[in-house]
N, C-alpha and C positions, 0 to 999 in steps of 0.2 A: 210347476206347470201342470195344468189340468190333465192332459193326455197321460203323463207319467203317473199321476195319482190314480187315474182310472185303470191304467194297465196294472199298477201294483195291487189295487183292490181286486181286480178280476183275477190276477195271479193267486192272491191269497185265498179267495173263495174257491177257485178251481183246485188248488192244492188240497184244501180241506175237503172238498167234495170228492175228488178222485181218490182220496185216502180213506173214505168212509166204508165203501163196500169191499169185501175181501176178493182177492184175485184180480187178474187182468180183465179188461172189458172184452166182450165177445168179438171175434173176428167177423166183421160184416162184409169185408171185401173192399179193395181199393176203389175210391170214387163214390162210395156210399156213405150215407149219414151214420156216424158212429156215436154221436152224443149231441145234446143241444142245451142251450141256456134260455130261460125265459126271464126277462127283467120286469120288475114291477115297482110301483111306488107304495104298495100296501101288501106286504108279504102274506099276512094271515088271510086277507080277503081273497087274494089270488089263489092261495093254497086251497081254500074252501071251494072256490069256483071250479078249479080243475079237478078236485076230488069228486065233486058232484057231476061234472060234465063227463069225465073220462074214467072215474073210479081210481084215480091215482092215490097212492099213499106216499108218505114222506119219511125220510130218515134224517134225524137231527145231526147237524155237523158240529163236532166239538170245536169250540172257539169261534164259531160263526153262527150261533143259534139265532141271532136276531138279523143276520144278513142273508142267510141262504139255507136251503134244504135240498137234499137229493130226492129226485122224483123216482118212485118205484112203481112199476106196472107189471102185474103178473109175477111178482116176486123178483123182477129183474130191474136193476138200476138203469134208467134210460136218459137222465138229464138232470139239470139243476134249475131251480127257481131261486132268483136272488134279487135283492134290493138294488134298484138302479142308482147310478150316481147322478142325481139331479133329475131333470125332466126327461121323460122318455117319449119316443115317437111310436107310431104304429109299426115301425120297421125294426124296433129294437129286439134283441135276442141274438144268440149266436148258435149256428149249427156247426158241428165238427165233422169234417169229411176225412175218412181214413185214407192215408197215403203210405206207400211202401218206404220211402226214404225222406225223412223230415228235412235233413240238410239240403238235399237236392230240391225238394219242394219249396223251401223258403227261398233258395237262390232263384228258382224259376219265378216265384211270385214277385221278387224284387225286379227281375229282368222285365217283367210284364207291367211294371209301374206300381206295384203294390208296396206297402211298407210293413215292417215287422215292429210292433211297439217294444220299448225297452222291457226286459225281463223275459222275453220269449225268443226262441223256444226254450222249454225246460223239460227235464226228465221227471217222470212220475216216480213215486216211491218204488223201491225194488220189488215189493210184492205185487204192485200193479203192473209194472213193466211199461215200457213205451215212453212216448214224449208227446207234448202238445205245443202248438204255436197258435198265435192269433195273427191274422193278416188283415190289413186294411186295404181294400181294393182301391183302384185309382179314383173311383167315385166317392170313397169315404165309408163304404159299408164293411163292417167286420165279418170275417168268416174264420172259423177255427179249422185247424188240421190236427189229426191224431194219428200217430204211428205206433204200432204194436212193438216196434223196435226202439230201444233207447238211443239217445244221441251218443256218439263216440266220446269216450273220456278225454278230457283236456290233457294235452301232453306237456 
């Protein structure tokens, strides 16, 4: 099914991306943007455009070289640019909002009519710390959540 394929692809790219830079992401505070993804149908063209527009640099992601790159600004990783799964709209891309409690935030999103795609939430690597989730709001728009605290270990 296409949504599962997309979710699996996003999860792979995110895992590769968030494993690229050393250490945990900066604490930006709950309710603030902690990370973002830009989708594109032409990775090199988009990288060139944003490099010239904003002065961004890119870190190659092992295993995802043709699918995505980490965006670096002022020496700080700030997001990901990745190949879209099919046609994109002007509204594609995902912003990750920092939350204190990933489990509670996912439950609240579901209570409010949102859905969590298969494969989410998941913990980042131990050196990164924390967890991420993707939420599809009731209107169908994706938004990410990032917690600096890992999910509890399964019992």
